[in-house]
C-alpha positions as CSV (number, residue, x, y, z in Angstrom):
1,M,-7.2,20.5,-4.4
2,M,-5.4,17.2,-4.8
3,I,-2.0,17.4,-3.0
4,S,0.0,16.7,-6.2
5,G,-1.7,19.8,-7.7
6,I,-0.6,21.9,-4.7
7,V,3.0,20.5,-4.9
8,R,3.2,21.3,-8.5
9,A,2.0,24.9,-8.0
10,R,4.3,25.4,-5.1
11,F,7.5,23.9,-6.6
12,G,6.9,24.6,-10.3
13,M,6.6,20.9,-11.2
14,D,4.7,20.2,-14.4
15,A,5.4,18.5,-17.7
16,K,7.6,20.8,-19.8
17,N,5.6,20.2,-22.9
18,S,6.5,22.4,-25.9
19,L,3.5,24.0,-27.6
20,T,2.0,21.7,-30.3
21,L,-0.8,23.1,-32.4
22,T,-3.2,20.9,-34.4
23,D,-5.8,21.7,-37.0
24,G,-9.0,23.3,-35.7
25,Q,-7.6,24.3,-32.3
26,I,-8.7,27.7,-30.7
27,I,-5.9,29.7,-29.1
28,Q,-5.4,33.1,-27.7
29,G,-2.2,34.9,-28.7
30,K,-0.5,38.3,-28.9
31,I,0.9,39.8,-32.0
32,V,4.5,40.7,-31.2
33,K,5.8,41.9,-34.6
34,L,4.3,42.2,-38.2
35,F,6.2,41.1,-41.3
36,P,5.4,41.4,-45.1
37,E,3.4,38.8,-46.9
38,N,0.7,38.4,-44.2
39,R,3.1,37.1,-41.6
40,A,3.5,37.9,-38.0
41,E,5.3,36.8,-34.9
42,V,2.8,35.4,-32.4
43,Q,3.3,34.8,-28.7
44,I,1.3,32.2,-26.8
45,G,2.4,32.0,-23.2
46,S,6.2,31.9,-23.1
47,E,6.6,30.6,-26.7
48,R,6.9,32.5,-30.0
49,F,6.5,31.4,-33.6
50,V,5.9,33.0,-37.0
51,A,2.5,32.3,-38.6
52,E,0.6,33.4,-41.7
53,I,-2.5,35.4,-40.9
54,A,-4.6,36.8,-43.8
55,T,-6.2,39.6,-41.7
56,S,-5.2,43.2,-40.8
57,L,-3.5,43.1,-37.4
58,R,-2.0,45.5,-34.9
59,A,1.2,44.7,-33.0
60,G,0.7,44.4,-29.3
61,E,-2.9,43.3,-29.6
62,R,-4.3,40.0,-28.4
63,Y,-6.6,37.9,-30.7
64,F,-8.5,34.7,-30.6
65,F,-7.2,32.4,-33.4
66,Q,-8.2,29.1,-35.0
67,V,-5.4,26.9,-36.4
68,Q,-6.1,26.0,-40.0
69,H,-4.7,23.2,-42.1
70,Q,-1.0,23.5,-42.5
71,K,0.1,22.7,-46.1
72,D,3.7,23.6,-45.3
73,R,5.7,24.1,-42.2
74,L,4.3,27.5,-41.6
75,V,1.4,27.7,-39.1
76,H,-1.7,29.3,-40.6
77,L,-4.1,31.1,-38.2
78,K,-7.6,32.5,-38.8
79,V,-8.7,35.5,-36.7
80,L,-11.9,34.9,-34.8
81,Q,-12.0,38.2,-32.9
82,T,-9.9,40.6,-30.9
83,A,-9.4,39.8,-27.3
84,N,-8.9,42.2,-24.4
85,R,-5.8,41.9,-22.2
86,V,-8.1,40.1,-19.8
87,P,-11.1,38.6,-21.6
88,G,-14.4,40.0,-20.3
89,E,-17.9,38.5,-20.2
90,Q,-18.8,39.9,-23.6
91,S,-15.7,38.7,-25.3
92,A,-16.0,35.1,-23.8
93,S,-19.8,35.0,-24.6
94,S,-19.1,36.0,-28.2
95,I,-16.6,33.2,-28.8
96,L,-18.8,30.6,-27.0
97,T,-21.7,31.6,-29.3
98,L,-19.5,31.5,-32.3
99,L,-18.6,27.9,-31.4
100,G,-22.2,26.9,-30.7
101,V,-21.8,26.6,-26.9
102,P,-24.4,28.2,-24.6
103,A,-22.9,31.3,-22.8
104,T,-23.9,30.3,-19.4
105,K,-22.2,31.6,-16.2
106,A,-20.4,28.3,-15.7
107,N,-19.3,27.9,-19.3
108,V,-17.9,31.5,-19.4
109,Q,-16.0,30.8,-16.1
110,F,-14.6,27.6,-17.6
111,F,-13.6,29.5,-20.9
112,H,-11.7,32.0,-18.8
113,M,-9.9,29.2,-16.9
114,V,-8.7,27.7,-20.1
115,M,-7.7,31.0,-21.8
116,N,-5.9,32.3,-18.7
117,E,-3.6,29.2,-18.9
118,R,-3.1,29.6,-22.6
119,I,-4.3,26.1,-23.2
120,P,-5.2,25.4,-26.9
121,F,-8.4,23.4,-27.3
122,E,-10.6,22.1,-30.1
123,P,-14.2,23.2,-30.5
124,S,-15.4,19.6,-29.9
125,Q,-13.6,19.6,-26.6
126,L,-15.3,22.7,-25.5
127,I,-18.7,21.4,-26.6
128,S,-18.2,18.2,-24.7
129,A,-17.0,20.1,-21.6
130,A,-20.2,22.2,-21.8
131,M,-22.4,19.1,-21.8
132,L,-20.5,17.8,-18.7
133,I,-20.7,21.2,-17.0
134,R,-24.5,21.1,-17.4
135,E,-24.5,18.1,-15.0
136,Q,-21.6,19.1,-12.7
137,S,-20.5,22.8,-12.4
138,S,-18.6,22.7,-9.1
139,S,-15.1,24.3,-9.0
140,E,-13.6,20.8,-8.7
141,S,-15.4,19.7,-11.9
142,L,-14.1,22.8,-13.8
143,L,-10.6,22.2,-12.7
144,A,-10.8,18.5,-13.7
145,L,-12.3,19.4,-17.1
146,K,-9.5,21.9,-17.6
147,E,-6.9,19.1,-17.0
148,M,-8.8,16.8,-19.4
149,I,-8.3,19.4,-22.2
150,K,-4.7,20.2,-21.1
151,Y,-3.5,16.7,-21.2
152,N,-5.8,15.6,-24.1
153,L,-7.8,13.1,-22.1
154,P,-11.1,11.8,-23.4
155,M,-13.9,14.3,-22.6
156,T,-16.2,11.7,-21.1
157,E,-18.1,11.2,-17.8
158,P,-16.0,8.3,-16.5
159,V,-12.7,10.3,-17.0
160,L,-14.3,13.2,-15.2
161,Q,-15.4,11.0,-12.3
162,A,-12.0,9.5,-12.0
163,L,-10.2,12.8,-11.8
164,L,-12.8,14.2,-9.4
165,Q,-12.3,11.3,-7.1
166,T,-8.5,12.0,-6.8
167,K,-9.3,15.6,-5.9
168,T,-11.8,15.1,-3.2
169,M,-10.6,11.9,-1.4
170,S,-7.4,10.2,-0.5
171,V,-6.5,6.6,-1.3
172,T,-6.6,5.7,2.4
173,M,-10.0,7.2,2.8
174,A,-11.5,5.4,-0.3
175,M,-10.0,2.1,0.8
176,N,-11.2,2.5,4.4
177,E,-14.7,3.3,3.4
178,L,-15.0,0.3,1.1
179,S,-13.4,-1.9,3.8
180,R,-15.9,-0.9,6.4
181,A,-18.8,-1.5,3.9
182,L,-17.5,-5.0,3.2
183,E,-17.3,-5.8,7.0
184,Q,-20.9,-4.8,7.4
185,T,-22.0,-7.0,4.5
186,P,-23.5,-10.2,6.1
187,K,-23.3,-12.5,3.0
188,Q,-20.2,-11.8,1.0
189,S,-19.5,-13.4,-2.4
190,Q,-16.2,-15.0,-3.0
191,T,-15.1,-11.9,-5.0
192,E,-16.0,-9.6,-2.1
193,K,-14.0,-11.9,0.3
194,N,-11.0,-11.8,-2.0
195,L,-11.3,-7.9,-2.2
196,A,-11.5,-7.6,1.5
197,V,-8.3,-9.6,2.1
198,L,-6.3,-7.5,-0.4
199,L,-7.6,-4.2,1.2
200,D,-6.7,-5.5,4.7
201,R,-3.1,-6.3,3.5
202,L,-2.5,-2.8,2.3
203,L,-4.4,-1.0,5.1
204,K,-3.3,-3.0,8.2
205,P,-1.0,-0.7,10.2
206,S,2.5,-2.0,11.0
207,P,3.6,-2.6,14.6
208,A,4.7,0.4,16.5
209,N,8.4,-0.5,16.4
210,E,8.4,-1.0,12.6
211,F,9.7,1.7,10.3
212,S,11.4,3.5,13.2
213,Y,14.4,5.8,13.2
214,K,16.7,3.1,14.7
215,Q,16.3,1.0,11.5
216,L,18.4,3.6,9.7
217,E,21.4,2.1,11.4
218,I,20.9,-1.1,9.4
219,R,23.2,-1.1,6.5
220,P,21.8,-2.3,3.2
221,S,22.8,-5.8,2.3
222,S,24.1,-6.8,-1.1
223,F,20.7,-7.6,-2.6
224,I,19.4,-4.2,-1.4
225,K,22.3,-2.5,-3.3
226,R,20.9,-3.7,-6.5
227,T,17.4,-2.5,-5.7
228,Q,18.7,1.1,-5.3
229,F,17.4,4.5,-5.9
230,A,17.2,3.9,-9.6
231,E,14.9,1.0,-9.1
232,M,12.5,3.2,-7.1
233,V,12.4,5.6,-10.0
234,S,11.4,2.7,-12.4
235,L,8.7,1.6,-9.9
236,S,7.0,4.9,-10.5
237,G,5.9,3.5,-13.9
238,A,7.7,6.3,-15.7
239,K,7.6,5.2,-19.3
240,S,4.0,5.2,-20.4
241,R,1.1,7.4,-19.6
242,Y,-1.0,4.5,-18.2
243,A,1.8,3.0,-16.2
244,D,2.5,0.0,-18.6
245,A,6.2,0.5,-17.8
246,T,5.8,-0.7,-14.3
247,A,5.9,-4.3,-15.4
248,A,8.2,-3.7,-18.3
249,N,11.0,-1.6,-16.8
250,M,11.3,-2.6,-13.1
251,N,14.3,-4.5,-12.0
252,P,13.2,-8.1,-11.9
253,S,15.1,-8.6,-8.5
254,I,12.4,-6.5,-6.7
255,P,9.4,-8.9,-7.2
256,F,11.6,-11.8,-6.0
257,I,12.7,-9.9,-2.9
258,A,9.2,-8.9,-2.2
259,E,7.9,-12.4,-2.5
260,A,10.8,-14.1,-0.8
261,V,10.1,-12.2,2.4
262,S,6.3,-12.4,2.1
263,S,4.2,-14.5,4.5
264,E,2.8,-16.4,1.6
265,S,6.2,-17.6,0.2
266,A,8.9,-17.4,2.8
267,S,8.4,-20.8,4.5
268,E,8.2,-22.8,1.2
269,F,11.0,-20.7,-0.4
270,V,13.6,-21.6,2.4
271,K,12.6,-25.3,2.1
272,H,14.5,-25.7,-1.1
273,A,17.2,-23.0,-0.4
274,G,20.2,-25.3,-0.6
275,V,19.3,-27.0,-3.9
276,L,17.9,-23.7,-5.4
277,Q,21.0,-21.8,-4.6
278,A,23.3,-24.5,-6.0
279,Q,21.2,-24.9,-9.2
280,A,21.1,-21.0,-9.6
281,G,24.9,-20.8,-8.9
282,Q,25.8,-23.2,-11.7
283,L,23.7,-21.3,-14.2
284,A,25.1,-17.9,-12.9
285,K,28.6,-19.1,-13.6
286,M,27.7,-20.2,-17.1
287,Y,25.8,-16.9,-17.9
288,P,27.1,-13.9,-15.9
289,V,24.9,-10.8,-15.7
290,G,25.8,-8.4,-18.5
291,M,26.9,-11.1,-20.9
292,L,25.0,-11.2,-24.2
293,V,24.5,-14.6,-25.7
294,S,23.4,-16.0,-29.0
295,Q,19.8,-17.0,-29.5
296,E,20.8,-20.7,-29.4
297,K,22.5,-20.3,-26.0
298,M,19.7,-18.2,-24.7
299,A,17.2,-21.0,-25.5
300,A,19.4,-23.5,-23.7
301,F,19.6,-21.2,-20.7
302,K,15.8,-20.8,-20.7
303,N,15.4,-24.6,-20.8
304,M,17.8,-25.2,-17.9
305,A,16.1,-22.5,-15.9
306,E,12.6,-24.1,-16.5
307,E,13.9,-27.5,-15.6
308,N,16.1,-26.8,-12.6
309,I,14.8,-23.6,-10.9
310,F,11.1,-23.1,-11.8
311,P,9.9,-26.3,-10.0
312,L,11.6,-25.3,-6.7
313,L,9.9,-21.9,-6.5
314,P,6.7,-21.2,-4.4
315,P,3.6,-20.5,-6.5
316,R,3.7,-16.7,-6.4
317,M,7.5,-16.6,-7.2
318,K,6.7,-19.1,-10.1
319,M,4.3,-16.5,-11.6
320,E,7.1,-13.9,-11.6
321,F,9.7,-16.3,-13.0
322,A,7.3,-17.7,-15.7
323,A,6.6,-14.1,-16.8
324,L,10.4,-13.6,-17.3
325,L,10.7,-16.8,-19.2
326,T,7.8,-15.8,-21.5
327,R,9.0,-12.4,-22.4
328,L,12.7,-13.5,-22.8
329,S,14.3,-12.1,-25.9
330,P,17.7,-10.8,-27.1
331,D,16.7,-7.3,-25.9
332,N,15.9,-8.2,-22.3
333,Q,17.9,-11.4,-21.5
334,T,19.8,-9.7,-18.8
335,E,16.5,-9.6,-16.8
336,L,16.6,-13.4,-16.4
337,F,20.3,-13.4,-15.7
338,E,19.9,-10.8,-12.9
339,V,17.2,-13.0,-11.2
340,V,19.3,-16.2,-11.5
341,K,22.3,-14.2,-10.0
342,L,20.0,-13.1,-7.1
343,L,19.0,-16.7,-6.4
344,S,22.6,-17.8,-6.4
345,E,23.4,-15.6,-3.4
346,R,22.6,-16.3,0.2
347,D,21.2,-12.9,1.1
348,I,17.7,-13.4,-0.2
349,Y,17.5,-16.8,1.7
350,Q,18.7,-15.2,4.9
351,A,16.0,-12.5,4.6
352,A,13.3,-15.1,3.8
353,E,14.5,-17.2,6.9
354,A,14.2,-14.1,9.1
355,A,10.7,-13.5,7.9
356,K,9.8,-17.1,8.4
357,M,11.2,-17.1,12.0
358,E,9.5,-14.0,13.0
359,K,6.2,-15.0,11.2
360,R,5.6,-11.6,9.9
361,V,7.2,-9.5,7.2
362,G,9.5,-6.6,7.9
363,K,10.7,-7.2,11.5
364,A,12.8,-4.2,12.4
365,T,15.7,-6.3,13.7
366,N,16.1,-8.4,10.6
367,I,15.0,-6.6,7.4
368,P,16.3,-3.1,6.5
369,L,13.8,-0.3,6.1
370,Q,14.8,0.1,2.5
371,A,13.8,-3.5,1.7
372,Q,10.5,-3.1,3.6
373,F,9.6,0.0,1.7
374,L,10.5,-1.4,-1.8
375,S,8.7,-4.7,-0.9
376,F,5.5,-2.8,0.1
377,L,5.8,-0.5,-2.9
378,H,6.0,-3.4,-5.3
379,R,3.1,-5.3,-3.5
380,Y,0.9,-2.1,-3.6
381,I,1.5,-1.6,-7.4
382,E,0.8,-5.3,-8.1
383,S,-2.3,-5.7,-5.9
384,F,-3.9,-2.3,-6.3
385,G,-4.2,-2.7,-10.1
386,I,-2.3,0.4,-11.3
387,N,-0.6,-1.6,-13.9
388,E,-3.7,-3.7,-14.8
389,E,-3.4,-2.9,-18.5
390,A,0.2,-4.2,-18.7
391,K,-0.9,-7.4,-17.0
392,L,-3.7,-7.9,-19.5
393,K,-1.1,-7.8,-22.3
394,N,0.9,-10.7,-20.5
395,L,-2.2,-12.8,-20.3
396,L,-2.4,-13.0,-24.0
397,M,0.7,-15.3,-23.8
398,P,0.5,-18.6,-21.9
399,L,2.7,-19.2,-18.9
400,P,3.9,-22.7,-18.0
401,D,2.1,-24.8,-15.2
402,L,0.1,-21.9,-13.8
403,P,-3.6,-22.5,-12.9
404,N,-6.1,-19.8,-13.5
405,Q,-3.7,-17.7,-15.5
406,N,-6.5,-16.0,-17.4
407,Q,-7.7,-14.1,-14.3
408,L,-6.3,-11.1,-12.7
409,H,-6.3,-11.0,-8.9
410,T,-6.0,-7.3,-8.1
411,I,-8.2,-4.8,-6.2
412,K,-9.2,-3.2,-9.5
413,S,-10.1,-6.5,-11.1
414,Y,-12.4,-7.4,-8.2
415,L,-14.0,-3.9,-8.3
416,L,-14.7,-4.3,-12.0
417,Q,-16.3,-7.7,-11.4
418,I,-18.5,-6.3,-8.5
419,V,-19.5,-3.2,-10.5
420,Q,-20.3,-5.1,-13.6
421,D,-22.4,-7.6,-11.7
422,G,-24.5,-4.8,-10.4
423,N,-26.6,-7.2,-8.2
424,S,-24.3,-7.0,-5.1
425,E,-25.2,-4.6,-2.2
426,I,-21.6,-3.4,-2.3
427,S,-21.7,-2.5,-6.1
428,E,-22.5,1.2,-5.6
429,K,-19.9,1.5,-2.7
430,A,-17.2,0.1,-4.9
431,Q,-17.5,2.9,-7.5
432,P,-15.5,5.6,-5.7
433,L,-12.4,3.4,-5.2
434,L,-12.6,2.2,-8.9
435,H,-12.8,5.8,-10.0
436,M,-9.8,6.6,-7.7
437,I,-7.7,3.9,-9.3
438,N,-8.6,5.1,-12.8
439,G,-7.8,8.6,-11.8
440,L,-4.4,7.7,-10.5
441,Q,-3.6,5.8,-13.7
442,L,-4.6,8.8,-15.8
443,Q,-2.4,11.1,-13.7
444,S,0.5,8.8,-13.3
445,V,2.8,10.1,-16.0
446,Q,3.1,13.2,-18.1
447,E,5.8,13.3,-20.7
448,S,7.3,15.1,-23.7
449,S,10.0,14.1,-26.1
450,H,12.8,14.8,-23.5
451,F,11.1,15.4,-20.2
452,L,9.1,13.1,-17.8
453,L,6.9,13.7,-14.7
454,A,5.5,10.7,-12.8
455,S,3.5,10.5,-9.6
456,L,2.5,7.7,-7.2
457,Q,0.1,7.8,-4.3
458,M,-0.4,5.0,-1.8
459,P,-1.8,4.5,1.7
460,G,0.5,5.5,4.5
461,K,-0.6,3.4,7.4
462,K,2.1,0.9,6.8
463,F,4.6,3.7,7.4
464,A,2.8,5.2,10.5
465,L,1.8,8.2,8.4
466,N,-1.4,10.1,9.1
467,N,-2.5,10.1,5.4
468,D,-1.4,9.0,2.0
469,L,2.2,8.9,0.9
470,H,2.9,10.7,-2.3
471,L,6.0,10.4,-4.5
472,Q,6.6,12.6,-7.5
473,F,9.5,12.2,-10.0
474,E,10.6,14.6,-12.7
475,G,13.5,14.8,-15.0
476,R,14.9,14.1,-18.4
477,K,14.2,10.9,-20.3
478,T,16.9,8.4,-21.3
479,K,17.0,7.0,-24.8
480,D,14.8,4.0,-23.8
481,G,12.2,6.4,-22.4
482,T,12.8,5.9,-18.7
483,L,13.7,8.5,-16.1
484,D,17.4,9.3,-15.9
485,P,18.4,8.5,-12.3
486,D,21.5,10.7,-12.6
487,F,19.6,13.8,-13.5
488,C,16.2,14.1,-11.8
489,R,14.1,15.4,-9.0
490,I,12.0,13.5,-6.5
491,L,9.5,14.7,-4.0
492,F,8.4,12.8,-0.9
493,I,5.1,14.3,0.3
494,L,4.4,13.1,3.9
495,H,2.1,13.8,6.8
496,L,4.0,12.5,9.7
497,Q,2.5,11.7,13.1
498,R,4.6,14.3,15.0
499,L,6.1,16.5,12.4
500,E,2.8,16.7,10.4
501,E,3.0,18.1,6.9
502,T,6.5,17.5,5.4
503,I,7.9,17.6,2.0
504,I,11.4,16.2,1.1
505,D,12.7,17.7,-2.1
506,M,15.6,15.6,-3.5
507,Q,17.5,16.9,-6.5
508,V,20.0,14.8,-8.3
509,Q,22.7,16.2,-10.7
510,K,25.4,13.9,-11.9
511,R,24.7,11.5,-8.9
512,L,25.2,14.3,-6.5
513,I,22.2,14.7,-4.2
514,A,20.8,17.9,-2.6
515,I,17.9,17.5,-0.2
516,T,15.6,20.3,1.1
517,I,13.2,19.4,3.9
518,Y,10.1,21.6,4.0
519,N,8.4,21.7,7.5
520,D,7.0,24.5,9.6
521,N,8.4,23.1,13.0
522,A,11.6,25.2,12.9
523,N,12.7,24.1,16.5
524,I,13.3,20.5,15.2
525,K,15.7,21.2,12.4
526,Q,18.9,20.7,14.4
527,V,17.8,17.6,16.3
528,H,19.7,14.5,15.3
529,M,20.5,16.2,11.9
530,E,24.3,15.5,11.9
531,S,24.0,11.8,13.0
532,M,21.2,11.1,10.5
533,K,23.1,13.0,7.8
534,K,26.1,10.7,8.3
535,V,24.0,7.6,8.0
536,L,22.4,8.9,4.8
537,E,25.9,9.7,3.4
538,N,27.2,6.2,4.1
539,N,24.1,4.5,2.6
540,L,24.2,6.7,-0.5
541,E,27.8,5.9,-1.1
542,L,26.9,2.2,-1.2
543,I,24.8,2.8,-4.3
544,D,27.3,5.2,-5.8
545,Y,25.6,8.6,-5.0
546,R,27.1,11.5,-3.0
547,L,25.2,13.8,-0.6
548,S,26.1,17.5,-1.1
549,V,23.8,19.3,1.3
550,V,20.7,18.9,3.5
551,K,18.6,22.1,4.2
552,W,15.6,22.6,6.4
553,K,13.1,25.3,5.3
554,P,9.6,26.4,6.3
555,F,6.8,26.2,3.7
556,Q,6.0,29.3,1.6
557,E,4.2,32.0,3.5
558,K,0.6,31.0,3.9
559,A,-2.5,32.7,5.2
560,K,-2.5,33.5,8.9
561,R,-2.8,30.3,10.9
562,K,-5.7,29.9,13.2
563,Q,-4.9,30.6,16.8
564,G,-4.1,27.5,18.7
565,K,-3.2,25.4,15.7
566,I,0.5,25.4,16.5
567,Q,1.2,22.4,18.7
568,E,4.1,21.4,20.7
569,V,6.2,18.9,18.9
570,Q,8.4,16.3,20.6
571,T,11.9,16.7,19.5
572,E,13.6,13.5,20.8
573,R,12.8,11.5,17.7
574,F,11.7,11.4,14.0
575,D,8.8,9.4,12.7
576,V,10.4,7.9,9.6
577,R,13.0,8.8,7.1
578,I,13.1,7.6,3.6
């Protein structure tokens, strides 16, 4: 099973969607109480409601119902047949036959899975699922089809393949397999060469001394304070199901920090540091962050930024800045003010200078671990193609002085070109990673009117992890549809080199943070805990959060471990701490 599924089962994380019934859906419910005028109280899962049912019923019995057209606020249900407490073969076969679905062993098994979780479904969904089951009836396929019905995803072969890929393969594994295939391709097209470069940037392990425990002593600088915990929440894309929010809601400082310390931009960025900081400083004084200005002044500010700042930026930073200028409006004018303020301060230039001098990004002695993590997180989202659809929207609007602006340069865009071409030797081998990206997009966000759950999965080699790094965010939504950083829960799912499987469960209530670390190596829990806790407390205070408690617990009791699996663990150091 995909690790996010294991985590949700273990920690009870799932989108808290209230039951919504639509015309034609099939449901299984229990009659709790009978009322006059053909009305009854029906229970489906943990939810109860009153419905009109024009059939003789018995309280305490379970029935299969079909939702009928609602002319008023009252739910109207049609009884299809009585259901046993645990639906048997005959009951399931009868319903399938009634809906025109063959009562095969796999179809009956799938019907039980859907009914046991009290998932409402439409007959057309079950018919489509049966057609897909005819081609693929593995347990993984049935689980993926159940998710497709549960989250109302299109019942199509591409969606099934996308979800299956996330259940059977990690991001790291999919990227590595394609990278090896590209290396073995003698004559690469330009698209394949570009794809190989992007894969290498995300997969190439960091030096051994990078992302180490000692970096925790580096205090965040002022520009890191602004890219605080709340910005990592917004980076999860937690506003729309298909991660459109990644581009729309992210603090605009993050892309500039990422680009300023990147190998592509650092040298050119520091060339104009003095002039750029002075020009930005003048604008920042005229238009402080948080100040709302009229449309006329906003247009003047935009013109000055285009004339005085835009020409001095490296090409990749120009793209970010041009995107800000293009979408500038009264509702998001603070985005541009925030970036200008960032460019008016010396911290970002010092970080770029350090990156330039060391000739690589993220040297442990110069750039804090927090900045390295946020930089890689942004680069991964941008280059992997998770927010591809949001970028396509932006391409509909022209950006100033940018060549080739009608092309997307992401791993997903290159994969699509290779697959659509179909003539390349690598075309077939590109399919698994393309399915993986589509699956991650489909699973990125679940939301209801007041609750949101988002997940992000990325290769872990950059952080010296054995496998993928998983982040899961859940909590209530704010008025603008984003995750509330004051009331939420975040899971870091890690597989560390020495500590192995580790989950960090961070719960936030009124900016008070409680952390529980799940790991089965109980002999490590006291090592360095107090000194590390103090560092964590200090850094959280810098971004206006307080640490209440840190606990260390073993995982839930599992099946007996195989003999010899428990290994000695070195206790003198930790691998990484986020």
